[in-house]
C-alpha positions as CSV (number, residue, x, y, z in Angstrom):
1,M,134.4,146.4,138.1
2,T,131.4,144.1,137.8
3,Q,128.3,145.1,139.7
4,N,126.8,142.1,141.7
5,R,123.2,141.7,140.7
6,P,120.7,139.4,142.3
7,P,120.1,136.3,140.2
8,F,116.4,137.2,139.9
9,E,114.2,140.2,140.1
10,L,110.4,140.5,140.3
11,K,109.2,143.7,138.8
12,V,105.7,145.1,139.3
13,F,103.6,146.9,136.7
14,P,100.1,148.4,136.7
15,V,97.3,146.7,134.9
16,G,94.2,148.7,134.2
17,D,93.1,151.2,136.8
18,T,93.5,149.1,139.9
19,D,95.3,145.8,139.2
20,L,98.9,144.8,139.0
21,G,101.1,142.4,137.2
22,V,104.5,140.9,137.8
23,E,107.5,140.3,135.5
24,M,110.2,137.8,136.4
25,V,113.6,138.8,135.2
26,Q,116.8,136.8,135.4
27,A,120.2,138.4,135.5
28,A,122.3,137.4,132.5
29,N,126.0,138.1,131.7
30,G,127.2,141.3,133.2
31,N,124.5,143.9,133.5
32,S,122.1,142.5,131.0
33,E,118.8,140.9,132.0
34,Q,116.4,138.4,130.4
35,A,112.7,138.7,130.9
36,I,111.4,135.2,131.8
37,V,107.6,135.7,132.1
38,R,104.9,138.2,132.9
39,S,101.7,137.4,134.7
40,W,98.6,139.3,135.8
41,G,94.9,138.9,136.5
42,T,93.2,135.6,137.5
43,R,96.3,133.5,136.9
44,L,98.4,135.7,139.2
45,Q,95.7,135.7,141.8
46,A,95.6,131.9,141.7
47,I,99.3,131.6,142.5
48,S,99.6,134.7,144.8
49,D,100.6,132.4,147.7
50,H,103.8,131.6,145.8
51,V,104.5,135.3,145.2
52,F,103.9,136.3,148.8
53,E,106.0,133.4,150.1
54,A,108.8,134.3,147.7
55,L,108.7,137.9,149.0
56,K,108.6,136.9,152.6
57,V,111.5,134.4,152.3
58,S,113.5,137.2,150.4
59,G,113.0,139.6,153.3
60,Y,110.1,141.6,152.0
61,R,106.6,142.1,153.4
62,P,103.6,141.0,151.3
63,A,102.3,144.6,151.8
64,D,105.3,145.8,149.7
65,L,103.6,144.3,146.6
66,K,101.9,147.4,145.2
67,R,101.0,148.4,141.7
68,N,103.0,151.6,141.8
69,R,106.2,150.0,143.1
70,Q,109.2,151.2,141.1
71,K,112.0,149.2,142.7
72,P,112.2,145.5,141.7
73,F,112.2,142.8,144.4
74,E,115.5,141.0,144.5
75,L,115.1,137.2,144.8
76,P,117.7,134.6,145.7
77,E,118.3,131.9,143.0
78,T,116.3,129.0,144.6
79,I,113.3,131.3,145.2
80,G,113.5,132.8,141.8
81,V,113.7,129.4,140.1
82,R,110.7,128.1,141.9
83,L,108.6,131.2,141.4
84,G,109.7,131.5,137.7
85,L,108.7,127.9,137.1
86,V,105.2,128.3,138.6
87,L,104.7,131.5,136.6
88,L,105.8,129.9,133.3
89,A,103.7,126.8,133.8
90,T,100.5,128.6,134.6
91,K,100.8,131.6,132.2
92,P,98.7,130.2,129.3
93,L,96.1,128.4,131.5
94,R,92.5,129.4,132.0
95,K,91.2,126.5,134.2
96,I,91.7,127.4,137.9
97,R,91.8,123.7,138.8
98,R,94.8,123.1,136.5
99,I,96.6,126.2,137.9
100,E,96.0,124.9,141.5
101,D,97.3,121.4,140.5
102,I,100.5,122.9,139.1
103,S,100.9,125.3,142.0
104,S,100.6,122.5,144.5
105,A,103.0,120.2,142.6
106,V,105.7,122.9,142.3
107,R,105.4,123.5,146.0
108,E,106.1,119.8,146.7
109,M,109.1,119.5,144.3
110,S,112.6,119.1,145.5
111,D,115.0,122.0,144.6
112,D,116.8,119.7,142.1
113,E,113.6,118.9,140.3
114,A,112.6,122.5,140.2
115,Y,116.0,123.5,138.8
116,Y,115.8,120.7,136.2
117,W,112.4,121.8,134.9
118,Y,113.2,125.5,135.1
119,A,116.3,124.9,132.9
120,K,114.2,122.9,130.4
121,C,111.3,125.4,130.4
122,T,113.6,128.4,129.8
123,D,115.7,126.8,127.0
124,T,115.7,129.1,124.0
125,Q,115.0,126.3,121.5
126,H,112.8,123.9,123.3
127,G,111.3,125.9,126.1
128,P,107.7,126.1,124.9
129,R,107.6,122.4,124.3
130,S,109.1,121.7,127.7
131,Q,106.5,124.0,129.3
132,R,103.7,122.1,127.8
133,A,105.1,118.8,128.8
134,F,105.6,120.1,132.3
135,R,102.0,121.3,132.5
136,D,100.7,118.0,131.1
137,L,102.8,116.0,133.5
138,L,101.4,117.9,136.6
139,S,97.8,118.4,135.6
140,D,95.1,116.7,133.5
141,R,93.4,118.8,130.9
Protein backbone atom coordinates (compact mmCIF):
# COMPACT_ATOMS: atom_id res chain seq x y z
CA MET A 1 0.00 0.00 0.00
CA THR A 2 1.43 3.37 -1.03
CA GLN A 3 1.23 6.22 1.42
CA ASN A 4 -0.01 9.46 -0.15
CA ARG A 5 2.48 12.21 0.54
CA PRO A 6 2.03 15.86 -0.27
CA PRO A 7 3.98 16.93 -3.35
CA PHE A 8 6.02 19.43 -1.30
CA GLU A 9 7.00 19.93 2.30
CA LEU A 10 8.55 22.96 3.94
CA LYS A 11 10.73 21.97 6.88
CA VAL A 12 11.96 24.39 9.52
CA PHE A 13 15.37 24.24 11.19
CA PRO A 14 17.01 26.43 13.85
CA VAL A 15 19.85 28.76 12.85
CA GLY A 16 22.02 30.13 15.62
CA ASP A 17 20.40 30.99 18.91
CA THR A 18 17.29 32.78 17.68
CA ASP A 19 16.85 32.53 13.89
CA LEU A 20 15.31 29.88 11.69
CA GLY A 21 15.78 28.52 8.22
CA VAL A 22 13.58 26.57 5.85
CA GLU A 23 14.18 23.59 3.59
CA MET A 24 11.94 22.84 0.61
CA VAL A 25 11.54 19.11 0.01
CA GLN A 26 9.78 17.48 -2.94
CA ALA A 27 8.26 14.03 -2.71
CA ALA A 28 9.85 11.65 -5.18
CA ASN A 29 8.95 8.07 -6.05
CA GLY A 30 7.26 6.20 -3.24
CA ASN A 31 8.36 7.40 0.18
CA SER A 32 11.62 9.04 -0.87
CA GLU A 33 12.11 12.77 -0.88
CA GLN A 34 14.46 15.16 -2.59
CA ALA A 35 15.74 18.30 -0.89
CA ILE A 36 15.37 21.21 -3.31
CA VAL A 37 16.83 24.18 -1.47
CA ARG A 38 17.58 25.60 1.99
CA SER A 39 17.36 29.26 2.91
CA TRP A 40 17.91 31.38 6.02
CA GLY A 41 19.02 34.80 7.15
CA THR A 42 18.64 37.96 5.07
CA ARG A 43 17.56 36.12 1.91
CA LEU A 44 14.77 34.35 3.73
CA GLN A 45 13.65 37.58 5.39
CA ALA A 46 13.55 39.33 2.00
CA ILE A 47 11.13 36.73 0.60
CA SER A 48 9.22 36.02 3.81
CA ASP A 49 6.03 37.31 2.17
CA HIS A 50 6.19 34.33 -0.22
CA VAL A 51 6.65 31.92 2.69
CA PHE A 52 3.78 33.42 4.71
CA GLU A 53 1.48 33.44 1.69
CA ALA A 54 2.32 29.80 0.88
CA LEU A 55 1.54 28.82 4.47
CA LYS A 56 -1.71 30.78 4.53
CA VAL A 57 -2.95 29.34 1.21
CA SER A 58 -2.01 25.84 2.45
CA GLY A 59 -4.18 26.24 5.56
CA TYR A 60 -1.55 27.26 8.12
CA ARG A 61 -1.16 30.43 10.14
CA PRO A 62 2.00 32.49 9.69
CA ALA A 63 2.44 32.21 13.48
CA ASP A 64 2.96 28.44 12.97
CA LEU A 65 6.40 29.22 11.49
CA LYS A 66 8.62 28.74 14.54
CA ARG A 67 12.25 27.69 14.79
CA ASN A 68 11.41 24.70 17.02
CA ARG A 69 8.67 23.28 14.75
CA GLN A 70 9.24 19.57 14.15
CA LYS A 71 6.37 18.73 11.80
CA PRO A 72 6.86 19.87 8.17
CA PHE A 73 4.33 22.10 6.43
CA GLU A 74 2.56 20.22 3.64
CA LEU A 75 2.20 22.33 0.49
CA PRO A 76 0.08 21.71 -2.61
CA GLU A 77 1.97 21.36 -5.88
CA THR A 78 1.30 24.80 -7.35
CA ILE A 79 2.25 26.54 -4.11
CA GLY A 80 5.37 24.39 -3.69
CA VAL A 81 6.54 25.02 -7.24
CA ARG A 82 6.23 28.79 -6.89
CA LEU A 83 7.86 28.90 -3.42
CA GLY A 84 10.61 26.51 -4.50
CA LEU A 85 11.33 28.66 -7.53
CA VAL A 86 11.71 31.87 -5.53
CA LEU A 87 13.88 30.10 -2.94
CA LEU A 88 16.13 28.62 -5.65
CA ALA A 89 16.45 31.87 -7.55
CA THR A 90 17.34 33.99 -4.54
CA LYS A 91 19.58 31.57 -2.63
CA PRO A 92 22.99 32.78 -3.85
CA LEU A 93 22.11 36.48 -4.01
CA ARG A 94 23.36 39.18 -1.67
CA LYS A 95 21.84 42.31 -3.16
CA ILE A 96 18.42 42.93 -1.65
CA ARG A 97 17.30 44.82 -4.77
CA ARG A 98 17.89 41.74 -6.94
CA ILE A 99 16.08 39.52 -4.45
CA GLU A 100 13.11 41.90 -4.48
CA ASP A 101 13.11 42.06 -8.31
CA ILE A 102 13.02 38.27 -8.58
CA SER A 103 10.43 37.97 -5.82
CA SER A 104 8.14 40.40 -7.60
CA ALA A 105 8.61 38.74 -10.99
CA VAL A 106 7.82 35.26 -9.62
CA ARG A 107 4.68 36.63 -7.97
CA GLU A 108 3.47 37.96 -11.35
CA MET A 109 4.22 34.77 -13.33
CA SER A 110 1.51 32.52 -14.64
CA ASP A 111 1.40 29.00 -13.20
CA ASP A 112 2.59 27.55 -16.54
CA GLU A 113 5.61 29.84 -16.58
CA ALA A 114 6.44 28.99 -12.95
CA TYR A 115 6.21 25.23 -13.70
CA TYR A 116 8.44 25.65 -16.76
CA TRP A 117 11.17 27.48 -14.86
CA TYR A 118 10.89 25.20 -11.83
CA ALA A 119 11.44 22.15 -14.05
CA LYS A 120 14.45 23.77 -15.71
CA CYS A 121 15.96 24.99 -12.42
CA THR A 122 15.67 21.61 -10.69
CA ASP A 123 17.01 19.58 -13.62
CA THR A 124 19.84 17.38 -12.35
CA GLN A 125 22.22 18.17 -15.23
CA HIS A 126 21.44 21.78 -16.16
CA GLY A 127 19.76 23.16 -13.04
CA PRO A 128 22.51 25.53 -11.87
CA ARG A 129 22.89 27.01 -15.36
CA SER A 130 19.11 27.43 -15.65
CA GLN A 131 18.96 29.07 -12.20
CA ARG A 132 21.55 31.63 -13.28
CA ALA A 133 19.72 32.31 -16.56
CA PHE A 134 16.48 32.73 -14.63
CA ARG A 135 18.08 35.22 -12.21
CA ASP A 136 19.69 37.15 -15.06
CA LEU A 137 16.42 37.28 -16.98
CA LEU A 138 14.48 38.71 -14.04
CA SER A 139 17.01 41.08 -12.51
CA ASP A 140 19.98 43.19 -13.52
CA ARG A 141 23.24 42.60 -11.78
